[in-house]
RODO-2510 file (C-alpha; in nm, 4 decimals, decimal comma):
residues 213
     n   res          X          Y          Z
     1     m     1,2518    -1,4514    -1,1590
     2     v     1,1466    -1,3893    -0,8184
     3     e     0,8836    -1,1571    -0,8021
     4     p     0,8637    -0,8701    -0,5791
     5     g     0,6926    -0,8113    -0,2433
     6     i     0,4361    -0,5599    -0,1901
     7     l     0,3319    -0,4346     0,1863
     8     a    -0,0002    -0,2701     0,1442
     9     i    -0,1442    -0,0435     0,4420
    10     w    -0,4490     0,1551     0,4301
    11     n    -0,5437     0,3298     0,7673
    12     d    -0,7592     0,6094     0,8947
    13     c    -0,6425     0,8681     1,2222
    14     v    -0,7595     0,9676     1,5529
    15     e    -0,8824     1,2915     1,4298
    16     g    -0,6408     1,6122     1,5381
    17     r    -0,3690     1,3724     1,5544
    18     e    -0,2742     1,3944     1,1763
    19     a     0,0544     1,6130     1,2331
    20     e     0,1340     1,3430     1,5021
    21     l     0,1181     1,0771     1,2288
    22     d     0,2842     1,2992     0,9608
    23     a     0,5709     1,3581     1,1821
    24     w     0,6348     0,9859     1,2423
    25     f     0,5780     0,8681     0,8922
    26     q     0,8400     1,1746     0,7493
    27     g     1,0456     1,1752     1,0592
    28     e     1,1391     0,8527     1,1610
    29     h     0,8944     0,5638     0,9910
    30     l     0,9812     0,6371     0,6337
    31     e     1,3631     0,6200     0,6504
    32     e     1,3722     0,3670     0,9257
    33     r     1,1664     0,0517     0,7045
    34     l     1,4243     0,1442     0,4013
    35     a     1,7115     0,0911     0,6408
    36     v     1,6009    -0,3024     0,6389
    37     p     1,8236    -0,4775     0,4000
    38     g     1,5714    -0,5613     0,1035
    39     f     1,3238    -0,2817     0,0737
    40     l     1,3596    -0,0682    -0,2741
    41     f     1,1063     0,2073    -0,1008
    42     g     0,7969     0,3393     0,0277
    43     r     0,5359     0,5395    -0,1309
    44     r     0,2217     0,7698     0,0909
    45     h    -0,1117     0,8359    -0,0040
    46     e    -0,3752     1,0744     0,1428
    47     a    -0,7369     1,0551     0,0319
    48     i    -0,9476     1,2052    -0,1752
    49     s    -1,2542     0,9655    -0,2129
    50     g    -1,2627     0,6067    -0,0339
    51     a    -1,3149     0,4545     0,2753
    52     s    -0,9255     0,4766     0,4290
    53     a    -0,8147     0,8302     0,4631
    54     y    -0,4576     0,7181     0,4100
    55     f    -0,2878     0,4558     0,1836
    56     n     0,1228     0,3788     0,1305
    57     f     0,2790     0,0217     0,0019
    58     y     0,6380    -0,0989     0,0155
    59     l     0,8533    -0,2441    -0,2737
    60     t     1,0671    -0,4970    -0,1473
    61     e     1,3050    -0,7245    -0,3171
    62     s     1,0228    -1,0161    -0,2969
    63     p     0,8130    -1,0957    -0,0313
    64     a     1,0641    -1,2694     0,2141
    65     v     1,1787    -0,9418     0,2747
    66     l     0,8998    -0,8768     0,4548
    67     t     0,9468    -1,2096     0,7035
    68     s     1,2935    -1,2127     0,7044
    69     k     1,4787    -1,1609     1,0531
    70     a     1,5759    -0,7669     1,0357
    71     y     1,2288    -0,6988     0,9066
    72     l     1,0695    -0,8919     1,2135
    73     a     1,3060    -0,7724     1,4587
    74     r     1,2435    -0,3992     1,3756
    75     l     0,8742    -0,4627     1,4151
    76     d     0,9037    -0,6392     1,7198
    77     d     1,0954    -0,3695     1,9177
    78     p     0,8917    -0,0377     1,7984
    79     t     1,0602     0,2764     1,8755
    80     p     0,8714     0,5457     2,1455
    81     m     0,6951     0,7468     1,8884
    82     t     0,6439     0,3999     1,7086
    83     r     0,4299     0,2929     2,0155
    84     t     0,2081     0,5945     2,0668
    85     i     0,1110     0,5896     1,6816
    86     m     0,0324     0,2881     1,7109
    87     t    -0,2318     0,2561     2,0424
    88     e    -0,3342     0,5756     2,0059
    89     v    -0,2931     0,7535     1,6527
    90     f    -0,3982     0,4566     1,3633
    91     l    -0,7276     0,3459     1,3020
    92     n    -0,8762     0,0814     1,1217
    93     m    -0,5590    -0,0626     0,9952
    94     n    -0,5494    -0,2721     0,7189
    95     r    -0,2035    -0,4720     0,6204
    96     t    -0,1492    -0,7122     0,3857
    97     v     0,1941    -0,8650     0,2823
    98     c     0,1558    -0,9028    -0,0996
    99     h     0,3530    -1,0599    -0,4184
   100     r     0,3338    -0,8197    -0,7164
   101     r     0,2351    -1,0576    -0,9844
   102     l     0,1973    -0,7997    -1,2690
   103     r     0,2921    -0,4488    -1,3637
   104     r     0,2128    -0,2420    -1,6771
   105     g     0,3101     0,0659    -1,7554
   106     a     0,6643     0,2340    -1,7098
   107     f     0,6294     0,5404    -1,4751
   108     r     0,4734     0,6066    -1,1491
   109     g     0,1909     0,8935    -1,1041
   110     a     0,0909     1,1881    -0,9056
   111     y    -0,2480     1,0026    -0,8088
   112     a    -0,3410     0,6184    -0,7335
   113     v    -0,6475     0,4156    -0,7209
   114     t    -0,6840     0,1240    -0,5351
   115     v    -0,9790    -0,1171    -0,5781
   116     r    -0,9397    -0,3912    -0,2579
   117     f    -1,0711    -0,7471    -0,2749
   118     n    -1,1432    -0,9425     0,0290
   119     a    -1,0995    -1,2628    -0,1153
   120     a    -0,8357    -1,3835    -0,4163
   121     p    -0,9332    -1,1994    -0,7290
   122     d    -0,9311    -1,3056    -1,1063
   123     e    -0,6193    -1,2063    -1,2144
   124     t    -0,7092    -1,2764    -1,5928
   125     a    -0,9939    -1,0104    -1,5388
   126     l    -0,7576    -0,7374    -1,3640
   127     a    -0,4932    -0,8258    -1,6091
   128     a    -0,7403    -0,7011    -1,9254
   129     a    -0,8335    -0,4111    -1,7294
   130     l    -0,5004    -0,2791    -1,6486
   131     d    -0,3697    -0,3794    -2,0650
   132     q    -0,6602    -0,1564    -2,1109
   133     l    -0,6506     0,1331    -1,8747
   134     v    -0,2327     0,1505    -1,9959
   135     a    -0,3235     0,1615    -2,3689
   136     d    -0,3359     0,5576    -2,2860
   137     p     0,0207     0,6550    -2,1576
   138     t    -0,1228     1,0447    -2,1222
   139     t    -0,3743     0,9484    -1,8942
   140     v    -0,2292     0,6477    -1,6851
   141     a     0,1438     0,6134    -1,5744
   142     g     0,1140     0,2390    -1,4948
   143     g    -0,0138    -0,0431    -1,2702
   144     e    -0,0120    -0,3019    -1,0751
   145     i    -0,1655    -0,6133    -0,9129
   146     w    -0,1229    -0,7437    -0,5915
   147     i    -0,2671    -1,0665    -0,4600
   148     a    -0,1860    -1,1820    -0,0719
   149     l     0,0205    -1,4025     0,0791
   150     d    -0,1457    -1,6963     0,3043
   151     p    -0,1952    -1,4914     0,6240
   152     k    -0,1313    -1,8073     0,8330
   153     d     0,2194    -1,8433     0,7027
   154     m     0,2611    -1,4377     0,8505
   155     p     0,3497    -1,4321     1,1929
   156     v     0,2062    -1,1532     1,4180
   157     s     0,4058    -0,8792     1,5293
   158     q     0,4371    -0,6389     1,8296
   159     e     0,3558    -0,3630     1,6751
   160     e     0,0142    -0,5495     1,4972
   161     r    -0,0473    -0,6618     1,8529
   162     l     0,0060    -0,2620     1,9765
   163     r    -0,2361    -0,2459     1,6786
   164     g    -0,5143    -0,4959     1,8312
   165     g    -0,5043    -0,6735     1,5094
   166     d    -0,5139    -0,5597     1,1496
   167     k    -0,7275    -0,6473     0,8933
   168     k    -0,6231    -0,7924     0,5052
   169     i    -0,6565    -0,7955     0,1626
   170     g    -0,6600    -1,1052    -0,0981
   171     g    -0,5690    -0,8781    -0,3657
   172     c    -0,5276    -0,5297    -0,4808
   173     l    -0,5921    -0,3228    -0,8351
   174     m    -0,3475     0,0065    -0,8264
   175     v    -0,3492     0,2091    -1,0944
   176     d    -0,1259     0,5557    -1,0928
   177     t    -0,2627     0,8329    -1,3210
   178     l    -0,1411     1,1841    -1,3939
   179     r    -0,4166     1,3209    -1,2540
   180     q    -0,6676     1,3859    -1,0160
   181     a    -0,9759     1,4019    -1,3291
   182     d    -0,7908     1,0412    -1,4459
   183     a    -0,8291     0,8989    -1,1427
   184     e    -1,1620     0,9570    -1,0226
   185     k    -1,3214     0,8923    -1,3435
   186     i    -1,1294     0,5829    -1,3984
   187     g    -1,2112     0,4779    -1,0008
   188     a    -1,5446     0,5205    -1,0838
   189     m    -1,5332     0,3102    -1,3333
   190     l    -1,3615     0,0221    -1,1604
   191     a    -1,6278     0,0015    -0,9116
   192     k    -1,9305    -0,0750    -1,1391
   193     t    -1,6267    -0,3149    -1,3428
   194     f    -1,5659    -0,4869    -0,9920
   195     p    -1,8934    -0,4714    -0,7872
   196     g    -1,8262    -0,5186    -0,4150
   197     t    -1,5053    -0,4107    -0,3918
   198     e    -1,3106    -0,0922    -0,1885
   199     v    -1,1804     0,1494    -0,4155
   200     g    -1,0150     0,4237    -0,3448
   201     v    -0,8482     0,7432    -0,4981
   202     f    -0,5972     0,9178    -0,3582
   203     r    -0,2879     1,1645    -0,4284
   204     v     0,1174     1,1595    -0,3402
   205     l     0,2641     1,2716     0,0035
   206     c     0,5591     1,1448    -0,0542
   207     h     0,8278     0,9198    -0,1698
   208     l     1,1102     0,7543    -0,0473
   209     g     1,4046     0,5068    -0,2160
   210     r     1,6828     0,3178    -0,0905
   211     g     1,8630     0,5551    -0,3433
   212     d     1,7452     0,8701    -0,1668
   213     l     1,9472     0,7957     0,1360
***
């Protein structure tokens, strides 16, 4: 069975230009990405706490979709609005192609906790933590473990060049919760469980799936 692909992104925004970012993301970018064969959905979040103002991710049929000819062609031919966002609006871009190694739970929540690892994490420890969290379905909707593909195998696109290069993660634990208080509690707990990681708590802003187009 082929593991799904994940494109995981965290970023900040130049102060005062948030409306432009929203207009681009909701007005152009999400639909453009979902038009690429193999993209299943995109989900955008805004920070409640943590180092990054925004978090979004895309689910694809496989990691190969994220190096496919159709997707790379899109990255290498940015629209005028995309050029503006990449060069003038985005800050502190962290973008990584991953494969989804594990998913627990049947639902997605209104809030998300992300635990970012700079190096490849201990997947056994992450799976144990995730299994414990999803034991209560009234609190946790679901969760996933993402492991980065080797960045040396990832081509540098024109969009990334416009941004001046991106930071990368080694892996991520992502947990969806139903309520904000639970997300904040879990975020604090995971920060203690996995010291030295970057933990963020986010609310969902929007979601677009291929079936919505």
